[in-house]
C-alpha positions in Angstrom: 19.9 2.4 -54.5 18.6 2.4 -50.6 14.7 3.3 -50.4 13.7 6.4 -48.6 10.4 8.3 -48.3 9.4 12.1 -48.7 7.1 13.7 -46.0 5.5 17.1 -46.6 4.0 19.0 -43.8 3.0 22.3 -42.8 2.7 24.2 -39.3 -0.4 24.5 -37.9 -1.6 28.1 -35.7 -1.4 25.6 -32.2 2.0 24.6 -33.5 3.4 27.8 -32.9 7.1 27.7 -31.0 7.7 23.6 -31.1 11.0 22.7 -31.8 11.1 20.7 -34.8 12.1 17.9 -33.2 8.8 18.4 -30.9 7.3 18.8 -34.4 8.2 16.1 -36.3 7.6 13.4 -33.5 4.2 14.4 -32.8 3.1 14.2 -36.7 4.6 10.9 -36.4 3.8 7.5 -35.5 7.2 5.9 -35.3 9.9 8.9 -35.0 11.5 9.7 -31.9 13.6 12.8 -31.1 16.7 10.7 -31.4 15.5 9.6 -34.6 14.8 13.3 -36.0 18.5 14.6 -34.9 19.9 11.4 -37.4 17.0 13.3 -40.1 19.0 16.2 -39.2 22.3 14.9 -39.0 22.2 13.7 -42.5 20.9 16.7 -44.3 17.6 15.3 -44.9 15.5 18.0 -43.6 14.6 21.4 -44.8 12.4 24.4 -43.5 10.7 26.4 -46.6 13.3 25.1 -48.6 16.3 25.4 -46.8 18.3 22.6 -45.5 18.0 22.8 -41.4 20.6 20.7 -39.0 19.4 22.1 -35.3 16.8 20.0 -33.4 16.1 22.8 -31.3 14.9 25.4 -33.9 11.2 26.7 -33.4 8.8 27.3 -36.3 6.2 29.2 -36.7 2.5 29.0 -38.5 3.1 28.3 -41.9 6.4 27.1 -42.1 6.8 24.5 -44.8 8.9 20.7 -43.3 10.2 18.4 -45.9 12.1 15.6 -44.5 13.1 11.9 -46.1 13.2 8.9 -44.0 15.6 6.2 -45.5 15.8 2.4 -45.5 17.1 1.8 -42.4 14.6 3.9 -40.5 11.7 2.8 -42.3 12.7 -0.9 -41.8 12.7 -0.1 -38.0 9.5 0.0 -37.9 6.9 -2.0 -36.7 4.1 -2.8 -38.9 0.7 -3.4 -37.6 -2.0 -3.7 -40.4 -4.8 -2.0 -39.4 -6.3 -1.3 -42.7 -7.9 1.9 -43.6 -7.9 4.7 -40.5 -11.6 5.2 -42.1 -12.8 1.9 -40.7 -12.4 2.6 -37.3 -13.4 6.3 -36.9 -17.2 6.4 -35.7 -17.4 9.5 -35.6 -16.0 13.1 -36.5 -16.5 16.6 -36.9 -14.3 20.2 -36.4 -13.5 19.7 -33.3 -13.6 15.8 -32.3 -12.4 12.4 -33.7 -13.5 9.6 -31.6 -12.3 5.8 -32.6 -13.3 2.4 -31.8 -9.0 1.8 -31.4 -7.9 -1.8 -32.2 -5.8 -3.5 -29.2 -2.0 -3.4 -30.0 -2.5 0.4 -30.8 -1.0 2.5 -27.8 -3.3 5.8 -27.2 -1.1 8.1 -26.6 2.9 8.5 -28.5 5.9 6.8 -26.4 9.4 7.3 -27.2 9.8 3.8 -28.9 10.2 4.2 -32.6 8.4 1.3 -33.4 5.5 1.7 -31.7 2.0 3.1 -33.2 -0.5 5.4 -31.6 -4.1 6.1 -31.9 -3.2 10.3 -32.1 -0.5 9.8 -35.1 -2.4 7.0 -37.2 -5.9 8.7 -36.8 -4.2 12.2 -37.5 -3.2 11.5 -41.3 -0.1 14.1 -41.0 -2.1 16.7 -38.6 -1.8 16.4 -34.5 -4.3 14.9 -32.7 -4.8 15.3 -28.9 -5.9 12.3 -27.2 -8.4 13.2 -24.5 -7.7 10.2 -22.2 -6.2 6.5 -22.7 -6.9 3.3 -23.3 -4.3 0.5 -22.4 -2.3 -0.8 -25.3 -4.2 -4.2 -25.2 -7.8 -2.4 -24.9 -9.9 -1.7 -27.5 -12.5 0.6 -28.1 -14.0 4.0 -27.7 -11.1 6.7 -27.8 -11.7 10.4 -28.2 -9.5 12.1 -30.1 -8.9 16.2 -30.2 -8.0 18.4 -32.8 -6.6 21.2 -30.7 -5.3 21.3 -27.3 -8.2 23.6 -26.1 -11.0 21.2 -27.1 -8.7 18.3 -25.4 -8.5 20.3 -22.6 -12.1 21.1 -22.5 -13.1 17.4 -22.4 -10.0 16.4 -20.4 -12.3 18.6 -17.8 -15.1 16.5 -18.0 -13.3 13.4 -17.3 -11.7 15.0 -14.3 -14.8 16.3 -12.7 -16.4 12.3 -13.7 -19.2 13.7 -16.0 -18.5 11.2 -18.6 -20.3 8.1 -18.4 -17.9 4.8 -19.8 -18.7 1.5 -20.2 -16.7 -1.8 -20.6 -16.8 -4.9 -21.6 -14.8 -7.6 -20.1 -14.4 -11.9 -20.8 -12.8 -13.3 -18.1 -12.0 -16.8 -16.2 -13.0 -17.8 -13.0 -16.6 -17.9 -11.1 -18.9 -15.3 -10.5 -20.4 -15.6 -7.2 -23.0 -12.7 -7.7 -24.6 -11.4 -10.5 -24.2 -7.8 -9.9 -21.3 -6.2 -7.4 -19.2 -2.8 -6.9 -15.4 -2.5 -6.4 -14.5 0.4 -3.6 -10.8 0.4 -3.0 -7.6 2.3 -2.9 -5.1 1.8 -5.5 -1.1 3.1 -5.5 0.6 4.3 -8.3 1.7 2.0 -11.2 5.2 -0.2 -9.4 8.5 1.0 -11.6 9.4 -3.1 -11.2 6.3 -4.9 -12.2 4.0 -2.8 -14.2 1.7 -3.3 -11.4 -1.2 -1.5 -10.4 -1.5 -2.3 -6.0 -4.9 -2.4 -3.7 -3.4 -0.5 -0.7 -5.2 0.5 2.8 -4.3 3.8 3.0 -2.2 6.6 1.0 -3.4 5.9 -2.8 -6.4 7.1 -5.4 -9.9 6.1 -4.6 -11.1 3.8 -7.3 -15.0 2.5 -7.8 -16.5 0.2 -10.8 -19.9 -1.7 -11.0 -20.3 -4.7 -12.4 -22.7 -6.5 -13.7 -22.3 -10.5 -14.7 -23.8 -10.9 -18.1 -23.7 -14.6 -18.5 -20.6 -17.6 -18.5 -20.2 -20.4 -21.3 -17.6 -22.2 -21.9 -15.8 -21.6 -18.5 -15.3 -18.1 -19.9 -17.6 -15.1 -18.3 -19.0 -11.9 -19.9 -18.6 -8.7 -17.6 -20.6 -5.9 -18.2 -18.3 -3.1 -16.4 -19.3 0.3 -15.5 -16.1 2.4 -14.2 -16.9 5.2 -11.5 -13.5 6.6 -11.7 -10.5 6.0 -14.1 -7.7 5.2 -12.5 -4.8 3.1 -14.8 -5.5 -0.8 -15.0 -8.6 0.3 -12.7 -11.0 -2.7 -14.3 -8.4 -5.0 -14.6 -7.5 -4.8 -10.7 -10.7 -5.3 -9.5 -11.4 -8.0 -11.7 -8.3 -9.7 -10.3 -9.9 -8.8 -6.6 -13.1 -10.3 -7.6 -11.4 -13.7 -8.7 -12.2 -13.1 -12.3 -9.1 -12.1 -14.4 -9.7 -11.1 -17.6 -8.7 -13.2 -20.2 -5.5 -13.1 -21.9 -4.3 -10.3 -19.3 -0.5 -10.7 -18.9 -0.3 -8.8 -15.4 -3.4 -9.4 -13.6 -4.6 -12.5 -11.7 -2.1 -15.1 -13.1 -2.6 -18.1 -10.9 -5.8 -17.3 -10.0 -7.6 -19.8 -12.8 -6.5 -21.4 -15.9 -7.2 -20.4 -19.8 -9.5 -22.7 -20.7 -9.0 -25.2 -23.8 -9.1 -23.6 -26.8 -8.9 -20.8 -25.9 -5.1 -20.4 -25.4 -4.0 -18.9 -28.6 -6.4 -15.6 -28.1 -5.2 -15.2 -24.8 -1.6 -14.7 -25.5 -2.6 -11.8 -28.4 -3.8 -9.3 -26.1 -6.1 -9.1 -22.7 -10.2 -9.1 -23.9 -11.2 -5.6 -22.2 -13.2 -3.4 -24.9 -14.6 -0.3 -24.4 -17.8 -0.3 -25.5 -19.9 2.8 -24.9 -19.3 6.7 -24.2 -21.2 9.9 -23.2 -21.1 12.8 -22.1 -22.4 16.5 -22.9 -20.9 18.1 -25.3 -21.7 21.7 -27.3 -25.3 21.5 -25.1 -26.4 17.8 -26.1 -25.8 14.4 -24.8 -23.1 12.8 -26.9 -23.1 9.2 -27.0 -20.5 6.5 -29.5 -20.5 3.1 -28.7 -18.1 0.6 -30.3 -18.7 -3.1 -31.8 -16.3 -5.8 -30.4 -13.4 -6.0 -32.6 -12.8 -9.2 -34.9 -10.8 -11.2 -32.7 -13.4 -9.8 -29.1 -16.2 -11.1 -31.6 -14.9 -14.4 -31.8 -14.3 -15.2 -29.0 -17.9 -14.2 -28.2 -18.8 -16.6 -31.3 -16.6 -19.2 -30.5 -17.4 -19.6 -26.7 -21.5 -18.7 -27.1 -21.3 -15.9 -25.0 -22.3 -14.1 -27.5 -26.0 -14.4 -26.8 -25.6 -12.7 -23.7 -25.5 -9.8 -26.1 -28.2 -7.7 -26.5 
């Protein structure tokens, strides 16, 4: 008999009016709307005990949704073992879940059913709203909200630049100064290359302050303080400074070679980590720090860069 798995969900107040395919897709870390329709076509979904076959059926608070995943869908999932979600949670209250997102996990859901996203992983059957994003290969502090209203409040803080962000980057290249600031205009993401380019005009203002902490074994540890939050901003700015991030497969290729002994690390991810985030929340300063993830720490230790962290 083919493997199958039963899933039970209850519609929340904030989910009133969602289509059934939208509701299922946002509660799953690997089901797209197309796969939800396949479940409906197979007669494997029921609402309040009655079989449902239409993806555009809208839901009301309190509706009980039950569906079954067949073996083919289960096997299609790209399994990445991040362990227990609790191991990554830095802070949780009635409004927010703040996590140390591991590299390899998306911040937000996509149409690719094989990719795991933070809102699905840490929601554990309940909806979470990402308040900002980190690149898939970037690890570190990520803020998720338990309601759309709370998410909008946090996003307003990011938009008004009232959130203080700090990152650590392990780079190649040779630093020419201890501290500096990169200020330039950035384009939107290029469709073909996936790159963001520096432009003379017509782009969005971007600004990052950098502090070189130290170097060892042809690698550098850079403390990054982004003032704006453009896509790929730190990665572009470090390429501009001829200090590309170790393992970055888009920016800095050809500027320098990966130092010997670190090739196996560089093929897995780029080494950028969001180490700290703070903002005023409920009239108090909320500050959350995230220790480097295991693979990030492994390079710090192997290279000797860890001695520059206080």
